[in-house]
mmCIF file of the N, C-alpha and C atoms, coordinates in Angstrom:
data_MODEL
# 
_entry.id   MODEL 
# 
loop_
_atom_site.group_PDB 
_atom_site.id 
_atom_site.type_symbol 
_atom_site.label_atom_id 
_atom_site.label_alt_id 
_atom_site.label_comp_id 
_atom_site.label_asym_id 
_atom_site.label_entity_id 
_atom_site.label_seq_id 
_atom_site.pdbx_PDB_ins_code 
_atom_site.Cartn_x 
_atom_site.Cartn_y 
_atom_site.Cartn_z 
_atom_site.occupancy 
_atom_site.B_iso_or_equiv 
_atom_site.pdbx_formal_charge 
_atom_site.auth_seq_id 
_atom_site.auth_comp_id 
_atom_site.auth_asym_id 
_atom_site.auth_atom_id 
_atom_site.pdbx_PDB_model_num 
ATOM 1   N N  . MET A 1 1  ? 78.319  50.208 56.654 1.00 0.00 ? 1  MET A N  1 
ATOM 2   C CA . MET A 1 1  ? 79.220  50.021 57.816 1.00 0.00 ? 1  MET A CA 1 
ATOM 3   C C  . MET A 1 1  ? 79.896  51.379 58.044 1.00 0.00 ? 1  MET A C  1 
ATOM 4   N N  . ARG A 1 2  ? 80.190  51.597 59.265 1.00 0.00 ? 2  ARG A N  1 
ATOM 5   C CA . ARG A 1 2  ? 80.761  52.877 59.668 1.00 0.00 ? 2  ARG A CA 1 
ATOM 6   C C  . ARG A 1 2  ? 81.986  52.582 60.549 1.00 0.00 ? 2  ARG A C  1 
ATOM 7   N N  . VAL A 1 3  ? 83.095  53.215 60.241 1.00 0.00 ? 3  VAL A N  1 
ATOM 8   C CA . VAL A 1 3  ? 84.325  53.099 61.030 1.00 0.00 ? 3  VAL A CA 1 
ATOM 9   C C  . VAL A 1 3  ? 84.672  54.453 61.602 1.00 0.00 ? 3  VAL A C  1 
ATOM 10  N N  . VAL A 1 4  ? 84.837  54.473 62.937 1.00 0.00 ? 4  VAL A N  1 
ATOM 11  C CA . VAL A 1 4  ? 85.007  55.732 63.637 1.00 0.00 ? 4  VAL A CA 1 
ATOM 12  C C  . VAL A 1 4  ? 86.255  55.674 64.457 1.00 0.00 ? 4  VAL A C  1 
ATOM 13  N N  . CYS A 1 5  ? 87.036  56.786 64.426 1.00 0.00 ? 5  CYS A N  1 
ATOM 14  C CA . CYS A 1 5  ? 88.194  56.966 65.253 1.00 0.00 ? 5  CYS A CA 1 
ATOM 15  C C  . CYS A 1 5  ? 87.805  57.982 66.352 1.00 0.00 ? 5  CYS A C  1 
ATOM 16  N N  . VAL A 1 6  ? 87.943  57.532 67.599 1.00 0.00 ? 6  VAL A N  1 
ATOM 17  C CA . VAL A 1 6  ? 87.561  58.350 68.726 1.00 0.00 ? 6  VAL A CA 1 
ATOM 18  C C  . VAL A 1 6  ? 88.793  58.718 69.471 1.00 0.00 ? 6  VAL A C  1 
ATOM 19  N N  . TYR A 1 7  ? 89.122  60.035 69.480 1.00 0.00 ? 7  TYR A N  1 
ATOM 20  C CA . TYR A 1 7  ? 90.322  60.501 70.213 1.00 0.00 ? 7  TYR A CA 1 
ATOM 21  C C  . TYR A 1 7  ? 90.190  62.003 70.467 1.00 0.00 ? 7  TYR A C  1 
ATOM 22  N N  . ARG A 1 8  ? 90.992  62.400 71.453 1.00 0.00 ? 8  ARG A N  1 
ATOM 23  C CA . ARG A 1 8  ? 91.108  63.828 71.747 1.00 0.00 ? 8  ARG A CA 1 
ATOM 24  C C  . ARG A 1 8  ? 92.273  64.426 71.102 1.00 0.00 ? 8  ARG A C  1 
ATOM 25  N N  . ASP A 1 9  ? 92.107  65.627 70.475 1.00 0.00 ? 9  ASP A N  1 
ATOM 26  C CA . ASP A 1 9  ? 93.174  66.300 69.861 1.00 0.00 ? 9  ASP A CA 1 
ATOM 27  C C  . ASP A 1 9  ? 94.051  66.925 70.960 1.00 0.00 ? 9  ASP A C  1 
ATOM 28  N N  . ASN A 1 10 ? 95.315  67.282 70.601 1.00 0.00 ? 10 ASN A N  1 
ATOM 29  C CA . ASN A 1 10 ? 96.214  67.971 71.512 1.00 0.00 ? 10 ASN A CA 1 
ATOM 30  C C  . ASN A 1 10 ? 96.530  67.113 72.781 1.00 0.00 ? 10 ASN A C  1 
ATOM 31  N N  . GLN A 1 11 ? 96.645  65.816 72.541 1.00 0.00 ? 11 GLN A N  1 
ATOM 32  C CA . GLN A 1 11 ? 97.116  64.926 73.603 1.00 0.00 ? 11 GLN A CA 1 
ATOM 33  C C  . GLN A 1 11 ? 98.452  64.313 73.198 1.00 0.00 ? 11 GLN A C  1 
ATOM 34  N N  . ASP A 1 12 ? 99.082  63.655 74.114 1.00 0.00 ? 12 ASP A N  1 
ATOM 35  C CA . ASP A 1 12 ? 100.421 63.135 73.728 1.00 0.00 ? 12 ASP A CA 1 
ATOM 36  C C  . ASP A 1 12 ? 100.386 62.055 72.696 1.00 0.00 ? 12 ASP A C  1 
ATOM 37  N N  . TYR A 1 13 ? 99.260  61.423 72.425 1.00 0.00 ? 13 TYR A N  1 
ATOM 38  C CA . TYR A 1 13 ? 99.095  60.398 71.383 1.00 0.00 ? 13 TYR A CA 1 
ATOM 39  C C  . TYR A 1 13 ? 98.541  60.968 70.092 1.00 0.00 ? 13 TYR A C  1 
ATOM 40  N N  . SER A 1 14 ? 98.132  62.222 70.013 1.00 0.00 ? 14 SER A N  1 
ATOM 41  C CA . SER A 1 14 ? 97.453  62.799 68.880 1.00 0.00 ? 14 SER A CA 1 
ATOM 42  C C  . SER A 1 14 ? 98.256  62.749 67.601 1.00 0.00 ? 14 SER A C  1 
ATOM 43  N N  . ARG A 1 15 ? 99.596  63.023 67.721 1.00 0.00 ? 15 ARG A N  1 
ATOM 44  C CA . ARG A 1 15 ? 100.439 63.009 66.542 1.00 0.00 ? 15 ARG A CA 1 
ATOM 45  C C  . ARG A 1 15 ? 100.471 61.614 65.878 1.00 0.00 ? 15 ARG A C  1 
ATOM 46  N N  . SER A 1 16 ? 100.607 60.586 66.681 1.00 0.00 ? 16 SER A N  1 
ATOM 47  C CA . SER A 1 16 ? 100.681 59.242 66.067 1.00 0.00 ? 16 SER A CA 1 
ATOM 48  C C  . SER A 1 16 ? 99.288  58.878 65.438 1.00 0.00 ? 16 SER A C  1 
ATOM 49  N N  . VAL A 1 17 ? 98.230  59.330 66.060 1.00 0.00 ? 17 VAL A N  1 
ATOM 50  C CA . VAL A 1 17 ? 96.899  59.048 65.515 1.00 0.00 ? 17 VAL A CA 1 
ATOM 51  C C  . VAL A 1 17 ? 96.711  59.778 64.166 1.00 0.00 ? 17 VAL A C  1 
ATOM 52  N N  . ASN A 1 18 ? 97.097  61.035 64.129 1.00 0.00 ? 18 ASN A N  1 
ATOM 53  C CA . ASN A 1 18 ? 96.971  61.851 62.894 1.00 0.00 ? 18 ASN A CA 1 
ATOM 54  C C  . ASN A 1 18 ? 97.827  61.250 61.803 1.00 0.00 ? 18 ASN A C  1 
ATOM 55  N N  . GLU A 1 19 ? 99.033  60.805 62.135 1.00 0.00 ? 19 GLU A N  1 
ATOM 56  C CA . GLU A 1 19 ? 99.893  60.182 61.117 1.00 0.00 ? 19 GLU A CA 1 
ATOM 57  C C  . GLU A 1 19 ? 99.242  58.853 60.614 1.00 0.00 ? 19 GLU A C  1 
ATOM 58  N N  . TRP A 1 20 ? 98.708  58.090 61.555 1.00 0.00 ? 20 TRP A N  1 
ATOM 59  C CA . TRP A 1 20 ? 98.009  56.820 61.152 1.00 0.00 ? 20 TRP A CA 1 
ATOM 60  C C  . TRP A 1 20 ? 96.894  57.090 60.243 1.00 0.00 ? 20 TRP A C  1 
ATOM 61  N N  . LEU A 1 21 ? 96.083  58.138 60.532 1.00 0.00 ? 21 LEU A N  1 
ATOM 62  C CA . LEU A 1 21 ? 94.904  58.491 59.752 1.00 0.00 ? 21 LEU A CA 1 
ATOM 63  C C  . LEU A 1 21 ? 95.315  58.987 58.384 1.00 0.00 ? 21 LEU A C  1 
ATOM 64  N N  . GLU A 1 22 ? 96.392  59.732 58.288 1.00 0.00 ? 22 GLU A N  1 
ATOM 65  C CA . GLU A 1 22 ? 96.929  60.135 56.957 1.00 0.00 ? 22 GLU A CA 1 
ATOM 66  C C  . GLU A 1 22 ? 97.411  58.921 56.149 1.00 0.00 ? 22 GLU A C  1 
ATOM 67  N N  . ALA A 1 23 ? 98.145  58.033 56.794 1.00 0.00 ? 23 ALA A N  1 
ATOM 68  C CA . ALA A 1 23 ? 98.613  56.853 56.091 1.00 0.00 ? 23 ALA A CA 1 
ATOM 69  C C  . ALA A 1 23 ? 97.422  55.979 55.594 1.00 0.00 ? 23 ALA A C  1 
ATOM 70  N N  . PHE A 1 24 ? 96.412  55.883 56.478 1.00 0.00 ? 24 PHE A N  1 
ATOM 71  C CA . PHE A 1 24 ? 95.181  55.130 56.054 1.00 0.00 ? 24 PHE A CA 1 
ATOM 72  C C  . PHE A 1 24 ? 94.536  55.737 54.832 1.00 0.00 ? 24 PHE A C  1 
ATOM 73  N N  . LYS A 1 25 ? 94.460  57.068 54.800 1.00 0.00 ? 25 LYS A N  1 
ATOM 74  C CA . LYS A 1 25 ? 93.858  57.727 53.614 1.00 0.00 ? 25 LYS A CA 1 
ATOM 75  C C  . LYS A 1 25 ? 94.686  57.520 52.386 1.00 0.00 ? 25 LYS A C  1 
ATOM 76  N N  . ARG A 1 26 ? 96.056  57.638 52.523 1.00 0.00 ? 26 ARG A N  1 
ATOM 77  C CA . ARG A 1 26 ? 96.937  57.393 51.406 1.00 0.00 ? 26 ARG A CA 1 
ATOM 78  C C  . ARG A 1 26 ? 96.853  56.020 50.862 1.00 0.00 ? 26 ARG A C  1 
ATOM 79  N N  . GLN A 1 27 ? 96.763  55.048 51.710 1.00 0.00 ? 27 GLN A N  1 
ATOM 80  C CA . GLN A 1 27 ? 96.768  53.636 51.270 1.00 0.00 ? 27 GLN A CA 1 
ATOM 81  C C  . GLN A 1 27 ? 95.393  53.170 50.776 1.00 0.00 ? 27 GLN A C  1 
ATOM 82  N N  . THR A 1 28 ? 94.384  53.674 51.291 1.00 0.00 ? 28 THR A N  1 
ATOM 83  C CA . THR A 1 28 ? 93.017  53.152 50.955 1.00 0.00 ? 28 THR A CA 1 
ATOM 84  C C  . THR A 1 28 ? 92.156  54.114 50.157 1.00 0.00 ? 28 THR A C  1 
ATOM 85  N N  . GLY A 1 29 ? 92.508  55.425 50.220 1.00 0.00 ? 29 GLY A N  1 
ATOM 86  C CA . GLY A 1 29 ? 91.700  56.424 49.529 1.00 0.00 ? 29 GLY A CA 1 
ATOM 87  C C  . GLY A 1 29 ? 90.462  56.736 50.296 1.00 0.00 ? 29 GLY A C  1 
ATOM 88  N N  . LYS A 1 30 ? 90.277  56.260 51.551 1.00 0.00 ? 30 LYS A N  1 
ATOM 89  C CA . LYS A 1 30 ? 89.100  56.451 52.356 1.00 0.00 ? 30 LYS A CA 1 
ATOM 90  C C  . LYS A 1 30 ? 89.447  57.227 53.611 1.00 0.00 ? 30 LYS A C  1 
ATOM 91  N N  . GLU A 1 31 ? 88.586  57.959 54.159 1.00 0.00 ? 31 GLU A N  1 
ATOM 92  C CA . GLU A 1 31 ? 88.799  58.664 55.446 1.00 0.00 ? 31 GLU A CA 1 
ATOM 93  C C  . GLU A 1 31 ? 87.857  58.052 56.506 1.00 0.00 ? 31 GLU A C  1 
ATOM 94  N N  . LEU A 1 32 ? 88.366  57.954 57.742 1.00 0.00 ? 32 LEU A N  1 
ATOM 95  C CA . LEU A 1 32 ? 87.573  57.510 58.792 1.00 0.00 ? 32 LEU A CA 1 
ATOM 96  C C  . LEU A 1 32 ? 86.814  58.691 59.423 1.00 0.00 ? 32 LEU A C  1 
ATOM 97  N N  . GLU A 1 33 ? 85.714  58.407 59.953 1.00 0.00 ? 33 GLU A N  1 
ATOM 98  C CA . GLU A 1 33 ? 84.935  59.384 60.740 1.00 0.00 ? 33 GLU A CA 1 
ATOM 99  C C  . GLU A 1 33 ? 85.653  59.635 62.032 1.00 0.00 ? 33 GLU A C  1 
ATOM 100 N N  . ILE A 1 34 ? 85.777  60.905 62.435 1.00 0.00 ? 34 ILE A N  1 
ATOM 101 C CA . ILE A 1 34 ? 86.466  61.235 63.670 1.00 0.00 ? 34 ILE A CA 1 
ATOM 102 C C  . ILE A 1 34 ? 85.473  61.760 64.690 1.00 0.00 ? 34 ILE A C  1 
ATOM 103 N N  . VAL A 1 35 ? 85.541  61.255 65.909 1.00 0.00 ? 35 VAL A N  1 
ATOM 104 C CA . VAL A 1 35 ? 84.652  61.737 67.008 1.00 0.00 ? 35 VAL A CA 1 
ATOM 105 C C  . VAL A 1 35 ? 85.485  62.206 68.140 1.00 0.00 ? 35 VAL A C  1 
ATOM 106 N N  . ASP A 1 36 ? 85.203  63.413 68.601 1.00 0.00 ? 36 ASP A N  1 
ATOM 107 C CA . ASP A 1 36 ? 85.873  63.949 69.817 1.00 0.00 ? 36 ASP A CA 1 
ATOM 108 C C  . ASP A 1 36 ? 84.981  63.544 70.994 1.00 0.00 ? 36 ASP A C  1 
ATOM 109 N N  . PRO A 1 37 ? 85.482  62.774 71.974 1.00 0.00 ? 37 PRO A N  1 
ATOM 110 C CA . PRO A 1 37 ? 84.687  62.339 73.069 1.00 0.00 ? 37 PRO A CA 1 
ATOM 111 C C  . PRO A 1 37 ? 84.154  63.468 73.936 1.00 0.00 ? 37 PRO A C  1 
ATOM 112 N N  . ASP A 1 38 ? 84.723  64.651 73.926 1.00 0.00 ? 38 ASP A N  1 
ATOM 113 C CA . ASP A 1 38 ? 84.271  65.775 74.670 1.00 0.00 ? 38 ASP A CA 1 
ATOM 114 C C  . ASP A 1 38 ? 83.025  66.421 74.002 1.00 0.00 ? 38 ASP A C  1 
ATOM 115 N N  . ARG A 1 39 ? 82.963  66.294 72.644 1.00 0.00 ? 39 ARG A N  1 
ATOM 116 C CA . ARG A 1 39 ? 81.828  66.867 71.932 1.00 0.00 ? 39 ARG A CA 1 
ATOM 117 C C  . ARG A 1 39 ? 80.692  65.948 71.793 1.00 0.00 ? 39 ARG A C  1 
ATOM 118 N N  . GLU A 1 40 ? 80.991  64.620 71.817 1.00 0.00 ? 40 GLU A N  1 
ATOM 119 C CA . GLU A 1 40 ? 79.931  63.617 71.598 1.00 0.00 ? 40 GLU A CA 1 
ATOM 120 C C  . GLU A 1 40 ? 80.048  62.539 72.675 1.00 0.00 ? 40 GLU A C  1 
ATOM 121 N N  . PRO A 1 41 ? 79.790  62.960 73.923 1.00 0.00 ? 41 PRO A N  1 
ATOM 122 C CA . PRO A 1 41 ? 79.926  61.959 75.009 1.00 0.00 ? 41 PRO A CA 1 
ATOM 123 C C  . PRO A 1 41 ? 78.875  60.828 74.901 1.00 0.00 ? 41 PRO A C  1 
ATOM 124 N N  . ASN A 1 42 ? 77.736  61.088 74.331 1.00 0.00 ? 42 ASN A N  1 
ATOM 125 C CA . ASN A 1 42 ? 76.673  60.025 74.188 1.00 0.00 ? 42 ASN A CA 1 
ATOM 126 C C  . ASN A 1 42 ? 77.162  58.882 73.306 1.00 0.00 ? 42 ASN A C  1 
ATOM 127 N N  . PHE A 1 43 ? 77.931  59.184 72.291 1.00 0.00 ? 43 PHE A N  1 
ATOM 128 C CA . PHE A 1 43 ? 78.444  58.183 71.381 1.00 0.00 ? 43 PHE A CA 1 
ATOM 129 C C  . PHE A 1 43 ? 79.360  57.254 72.203 1.00 0.00 ? 43 PHE A C  1 
ATOM 130 N N  . CYS A 1 44 ? 80.249  57.841 72.981 1.00 0.00 ? 44 CYS A N  1 
ATOM 131 C CA . CYS A 1 44 ? 81.210  57.054 73.829 1.00 0.00 ? 44 CYS A CA 1 
ATOM 132 C C  . CYS A 1 44 ? 80.423  56.202 74.874 1.00 0.00 ? 44 CYS A C  1 
ATOM 133 N N  . GLU A 1 45 ? 79.413  56.786 75.405 1.00 0.00 ? 45 GLU A N  1 
ATOM 134 C CA . GLU A 1 45 ? 78.606  56.055 76.418 1.00 0.00 ? 45 GLU A CA 1 
ATOM 135 C C  . GLU A 1 45 ? 77.922  54.838 75.807 1.00 0.00 ? 45 GLU A C  1 
ATOM 136 N N  . VAL A 1 46 ? 77.342  55.021 74.645 1.00 0.00 ? 46 VAL A N  1 
ATOM 137 C CA . VAL A 1 46 ? 76.602  53.918 73.997 1.00 0.00 ? 46 VAL A CA 1 
ATOM 138 C C  . VAL A 1 46 ? 77.520  52.796 73.668 1.00 0.00 ? 46 VAL A C  1 
ATOM 139 N N  . TYR A 1 47 ? 78.738  53.086 73.182 1.00 0.00 ? 47 TYR A N  1 
ATOM 140 C CA . TYR A 1 47 ? 79.663  52.048 72.797 1.00 0.00 ? 47 TYR A CA 1 
ATOM 141 C C  . TYR A 1 47 ? 80.661  51.713 73.881 1.00 0.00 ? 47 TYR A C  1 
ATOM 142 N N  . ASP A 1 48 ? 80.505  52.282 75.110 1.00 0.00 ? 48 ASP A N  1 
ATOM 143 C CA . ASP A 1 48 ? 81.382  51.990 76.204 1.00 0.00 ? 48 ASP A CA 1 
ATOM 144 C C  . ASP A 1 48 ? 82.849  52.248 75.875 1.00 0.00 ? 48 ASP A C  1 
ATOM 145 N N  . ILE A 1 49 ? 83.085  53.438 75.336 1.00 0.00 ? 49 ILE A N  1 
ATOM 146 C CA . ILE A 1 49 ? 84.444  53.840 74.934 1.00 0.00 ? 49 ILE A CA 1 
ATOM 147 C C  . ILE A 1 49 ? 84.982  54.701 76.070 1.00 0.00 ? 49 ILE A C  1 
ATOM 148 N N  . VAL A 1 50 ? 86.038  54.212 76.735 1.00 0.00 ? 50 VAL A N  1 
ATOM 149 C CA . VAL A 1 50 ? 86.622  54.955 77.875 1.00 0.00 ? 50 VAL A CA 1 
ATOM 150 C C  . VAL A 1 50 ? 88.147  55.157 77.718 1.00 0.00 ? 50 VAL A C  1 
ATOM 151 N N  . GLU A 1 51 ? 88.721  54.512 76.668 1.00 0.00 ? 51 GLU A N  1 
ATOM 152 C CA . GLU A 1 51 ? 90.132  54.586 76.411 1.00 0.00 ? 51 GLU A CA 1 
ATOM 153 C C  . GLU A 1 51 ? 90.352  55.221 75.042 1.00 0.00 ? 51 GLU A C  1 
ATOM 154 N N  . TYR A 1 52 ? 91.284  56.090 74.951 1.00 0.00 ? 52 TYR A N  1 
ATOM 155 C CA . TYR A 1 52 ? 91.574  56.813 73.680 1.00 0.00 ? 52 TYR A CA 1 
ATOM 156 C C  . TYR A 1 52 ? 93.004  56.633 73.293 1.00 0.00 ? 52 TYR A C  1 
ATOM 157 N N  . PRO A 1 53 ? 93.275  56.468 72.052 1.00 0.00 ? 53 PRO A N  1 
ATOM 158 C CA . PRO A 1 53 ? 92.368  56.454 70.916 1.00 0.00 ? 53 PRO A CA 1 
ATOM 159 C C  . PRO A 1 53 ? 91.660  55.091 70.824 1.00 0.00 ? 53 PRO A C  1 
ATOM 160 N N  . THR A 1 54 ? 90.486  55.085 70.268 1.00 0.00 ? 54 THR A N  1 
ATOM 161 C CA . THR A 1 54 ? 89.710  53.912 69.952 1.00 0.00 ? 54 THR A CA 1 
ATOM 162 C C  . THR A 1 54 ? 89.249  53.953 68.503 1.00 0.00 ? 54 THR A C  1 
ATOM 163 N N  . ILE A 1 55 ? 89.380  52.871 67.824 1.00 0.00 ? 55 ILE A N  1 
ATOM 164 C CA . ILE A 1 55 ? 88.810  52.773 66.464 1.00 0.00 ? 55 ILE A CA 1 
ATOM 165 C C  . ILE A 1 55 ? 87.748  51.675 66.556 1.00 0.00 ? 55 ILE A C  1 
ATOM 166 N N  . ILE A 1 56 ? 86.617  51.984 66.083 1.00 0.00 ? 56 ILE A N  1 
ATOM 167 C CA . ILE A 1 56 ? 85.442  51.075 66.175 1.00 0.00 ? 56 ILE A CA 1 
ATOM 168 C C  . ILE A 1 56 ? 84.726  50.916 64.841 1.00 0.00 ? 56 ILE A C  1 
ATOM 169 N N  . ALA A 1 57 ? 84.479  49.674 64.476 1.00 0.00 ? 57 ALA A N  1 
ATOM 170 C CA . ALA A 1 57 ? 83.706  49.410 63.271 1.00 0.00 ? 57 ALA A CA 1 
ATOM 171 C C  . ALA A 1 57 ? 82.272  49.043 63.733 1.00 0.00 ? 57 ALA A C  1 
ATOM 172 N N  . ILE A 1 58 ? 81.300  49.807 63.187 1.00 0.00 ? 58 ILE A N  1 
ATOM 173 C CA . ILE A 1 58 ? 79.886  49.619 63.570 1.00 0.00 ? 58 ILE A CA 1 
ATOM 174 C C  . ILE A 1 58 ? 79.098  49.165 62.368 1.00 0.00 ? 58 ILE A C  1 
ATOM 175 N N  . GLY A 1 59 ? 78.337  48.103 62.563 1.00 0.00 ? 59 GLY A N  1 
ATOM 176 C CA . GLY A 1 59 ? 77.484  47.595 61.489 1.00 0.00 ? 59 GLY A CA 1 
ATOM 177 C C  . GLY A 1 59 ? 76.258  48.492 61.232 1.00 0.00 ? 59 GLY A C  1 
ATOM 178 N N  . ASN A 1 60 ? 75.495  48.152 60.230 1.00 0.00 ? 60 ASN A N  1 
ATOM 179 C CA . ASN A 1 60 ? 74.371  48.997 59.820 1.00 0.00 ? 60 ASN A CA 1 
ATOM 180 C C  . ASN A 1 60 ? 73.292  49.006 60.884 1.00 0.00 ? 60 ASN A C  1 
ATOM 181 N N  . MET A 1 61 ? 73.209  48.025 61.762 1.00 0.00 ? 61 MET A N  1 
ATOM 182 C CA . MET A 1 61 ? 72.217  47.976 62.804 1.00 0.00 ? 61 MET A CA 1 
ATOM 183 C C  . MET A 1 61 ? 72.720  48.527 64.151 1.00 0.00 ? 61 MET A C  1 
ATOM 184 N N  . GLY A 1 62 ? 73.933  49.115 64.152 1.00 0.00 ? 62 GLY A N  1 
ATOM 185 C CA . GLY A 1 62 ? 74.516  49.668 65.281 1.00 0.00 ? 62 GLY A CA 1 
ATOM 186 C C  . GLY A 1 62 ? 75.343  48.745 66.129 1.00 0.00 ? 62 GLY A C  1 
ATOM 187 N N  . ASP A 1 63 ? 75.565  47.520 65.641 1.00 0.00 ? 63 ASP A N  1 
ATOM 188 C CA . ASP A 1 63 ? 76.270  46.513 66.344 1.00 0.00 ? 63 ASP A CA 1 
ATOM 189 C C  . ASP A 1 63 ? 77.752  46.738 66.148 1.00 0.00 ? 63 ASP A C  1 
ATOM 190 N N  . VAL A 1 64 ? 78.576  46.389 67.172 1.00 0.00 ? 64 VAL A N  1 
ATOM 191 C CA . VAL A 1 64 ? 80.020  46.535 67.089 1.00 0.00 ? 64 VAL A CA 1 
ATOM 192 C C  . VAL A 1 64 ? 80.606  45.318 66.360 1.00 0.00 ? 64 VAL A C  1 
ATOM 193 N N  . ARG A 1 65 ? 81.311  45.578 65.252 1.00 0.00 ? 65 ARG A N  1 
ATOM 194 C CA . ARG A 1 65 ? 81.920  44.479 64.479 1.00 0.00 ? 65 ARG A CA 1 
ATOM 195 C C  . ARG A 1 65 ? 83.332  44.244 64.918 1.00 0.00 ? 65 ARG A C  1 
ATOM 196 N N  . ALA A 1 66 ? 84.043  45.330 65.228 1.00 0.00 ? 66 ALA A N  1 
ATOM 197 C CA . ALA A 1 66 ? 85.440  45.237 65.715 1.00 0.00 ? 66 ALA A CA 1 
ATOM 198 C C  . ALA A 1 66 ? 85.799  46.533 66.455 1.00 0.00 ? 66 ALA A C  1 
ATOM 199 N N  . ILE A 1 67 ? 86.727  46.385 67.385 1.00 0.00 ? 67 ILE A N  1 
ATOM 200 C CA . ILE A 1 67 ? 87.149  47.517 68.153 1.00 0.00 ? 67 ILE A CA 1 
ATOM 201 C C  . ILE A 1 67 ? 88.622  47.392 68.536 1.00 0.00 ? 67 ILE A C  1 
ATOM 202 N N  . TRP A 1 68 ? 89.354  48.505 68.354 1.00 0.00 ? 68 TRP A N  1 
ATOM 203 C CA . TRP A 1 68 ? 90.758  48.540 68.735 1.00 0.00 ? 68 TRP A CA 1 
ATOM 204 C C  . TRP A 1 68 ? 90.907  49.692 69.696 1.00 0.00 ? 68 TRP A C  1 
ATOM 205 N N  . ARG A 1 69 ? 91.567  49.438 70.839 1.00 0.00 ? 69 ARG A N  1 
ATOM 206 C CA . ARG A 1 69 ? 91.656  50.422 71.905 1.00 0.00 ? 69 ARG A CA 1 
ATOM 207 C C  . ARG A 1 69 ? 93.131  50.640 72.270 1.00 0.00 ? 69 ARG A C  1 
ATOM 208 N N  . GLY A 1 70 ? 93.421  51.858 72.597 1.00 0.00 ? 70 GLY A N  1 
ATOM 209 C CA . GLY A 1 70 ? 94.750  52.173 73.135 1.00 0.00 ? 70 GLY A CA 1 
ATOM 210 C C  . GLY A 1 70 ? 95.741  52.697 72.091 1.00 0.00 ? 70 GLY A C  1 
ATOM 211 N N  . ARG A 1 71 ? 96.933  52.977 72.562 1.00 0.00 ? 71 ARG A N  1 
ATOM 212 C CA . ARG A 1 71 ? 97.936  53.629 71.753 1.00 0.00 ? 71 ARG A CA 1 
ATOM 213 C C  . ARG A 1 71 ? 98.530  52.740 70.696 1.00 0.00 ? 71 ARG A C  1 
ATOM 214 N N  . ASP A 1 72 ? 98.448  51.419 70.843 1.00 0.00 ? 72 ASP A N  1 
ATOM 215 C CA . ASP A 1 72 ? 98.950  50.537 69.772 1.00 0.00 ? 72 ASP A CA 1 
ATOM 216 C C  . ASP A 1 72 ? 97.899  50.454 68.720 1.00 0.00 ? 72 ASP A C  1 
ATOM 217 N N  . LEU A 1 73 ? 98.061  51.276 67.706 1.00 0.00 ? 73 LEU A N  1 
ATOM 218 C CA . LEU A 1 73 ? 97.046  51.377 66.643 1.00 0.00 ? 73 LEU A CA 1 
ATOM 219 C C  . LEU A 1 73 ? 97.072  50.090 65.781 1.00 0.00 ? 73 LEU A C  1 
ATOM 220 N N  . PRO A 1 74 ? 95.936  49.739 65.231 1.00 0.00 ? 74 PRO A N  1 
ATOM 221 C CA . PRO A 1 74 ? 95.874  48.488 64.433 1.00 0.00 ? 74 PRO A CA 1 
ATOM 222 C C  . PRO A 1 74 ? 96.529  48.654 63.082 1.00 0.00 ? 74 PRO A C  1 
ATOM 223 N N  . LEU A 1 75 ? 96.727  47.508 62.449 1.00 0.00 ? 75 LEU A N  1 
ATOM 224 C CA . LEU A 1 75 ? 97.240  47.562 61.072 1.00 0.00 ? 75 LEU A CA 1 
ATOM 225 C C  . LEU A 1 75 ? 96.185  48.149 60.163 1.00 0.00 ? 75 LEU A C  1 
ATOM 226 N N  . ILE A 1 76 ? 96.651  48.885 59.223 1.00 0.00 ? 76 ILE A N  1 
ATOM 227 C CA . ILE A 1 76 ? 95.738  49.571 58.283 1.00 0.00 ? 76 ILE A CA 1 
ATOM 228 C C  . ILE A 1 76 ? 94.879  48.494 57.512 1.00 0.00 ? 76 ILE A C  1 
ATOM 229 N N  . ASN A 1 77 ? 95.512  47.391 57.171 1.00 0.00 ? 77 ASN A N  1 
ATOM 230 C CA . ASN A 1 77 ? 94.738  46.329 56.502 1.00 0.00 ? 77 ASN A CA 1 
ATOM 231 C C  . ASN A 1 77 ? 93.605  45.767 57.307 1.00 0.00 ? 77 ASN A C  1 
ATOM 232 N N  . ASP A 1 78 ? 93.819  45.701 58.667 1.00 0.00 ? 78 ASP A N  1 
ATOM 233 C CA . ASP A 1 78 ? 92.760  45.142 59.512 1.00 0.00 ? 78 ASP A CA 1 
ATOM 234 C C  . ASP A 1 78 ? 91.530  46.096 59.518 1.00 0.00 ? 78 ASP A C  1 
ATOM 235 N N  . VAL A 1 79 ? 91.809  47.420 59.530 1.00 0.00 ? 79 VAL A N  1 
ATOM 236 C CA . VAL A 1 79 ? 90.685  48.347 59.551 1.00 0.00 ? 79 VAL A CA 1 
ATOM 237 C C  . VAL A 1 79 ? 90.075  48.520 58.169 1.00 0.00 ? 79 VAL A C  1 
ATOM 238 N N  . SER A 1 80 ? 90.864  48.479 57.123 1.00 0.00 ? 80 SER A N  1 
ATOM 239 C CA . SER A 1 80 ? 90.382  48.703 55.775 1.00 0.00 ? 80 SER A CA 1 
ATOM 240 C C  . SER A 1 80 ? 89.386  47.590 55.331 1.00 0.00 ? 80 SER A C  1 
ATOM 241 N N  . TYR A 1 81 ? 89.460  46.477 55.957 1.00 0.00 ? 81 TYR A N  1 
ATOM 242 C CA . TYR A 1 81 ? 88.458  45.402 55.683 1.00 0.00 ? 81 TYR A CA 1 
ATOM 243 C C  . TYR A 1 81 ? 87.025  45.903 55.961 1.00 0.00 ? 81 TYR A C  1 
ATOM 244 N N  . TYR A 1 82 ? 86.886  46.687 56.991 1.00 0.00 ? 82 TYR A N  1 
ATOM 245 C CA . TYR A 1 82 ? 85.572  47.184 57.370 1.00 0.00 ? 82 TYR A CA 1 
ATOM 246 C C  . TYR A 1 82 ? 85.156  48.444 56.589 1.00 0.00 ? 82 TYR A C  1 
ATOM 247 N N  . VAL A 1 83 ? 86.091  49.079 55.933 1.00 0.00 ? 83 VAL A N  1 
ATOM 248 C CA . VAL A 1 83 ? 85.811  50.306 55.204 1.00 0.00 ? 83 VAL A CA 1 
ATOM 249 C C  . VAL A 1 83 ? 85.415  50.001 53.709 1.00 0.00 ? 83 VAL A C  1 
ATOM 250 N N  . LEU A 1 84 ? 86.155  48.987 53.157 1.00 0.00 ? 84 LEU A N  1 
ATOM 251 C CA . LEU A 1 84 ? 85.989  48.771 51.709 1.00 0.00 ? 84 LEU A CA 1 
ATOM 252 C C  . LEU A 1 84 ? 84.856  47.868 51.425 1.00 0.00 ? 84 LEU A C  1 
# 
């Protein structure tokens, strides 16, 4: 399973995303994969990601297991289920 955080750096929401990612790493010991939509537009197109930040859990066959969109970031426990 793969969990990816898609966001653009240097945006008004970037600080809160970076703080959330740091808290996630502290609490779980795991890091999420980060995708910049400007560098990997195909990834965003395949998974229909048009709102940032987006956190997406992808199964081994490429299927979407869970997705969280927008500035209201999910609870760390909700995401950690897909990482652990």
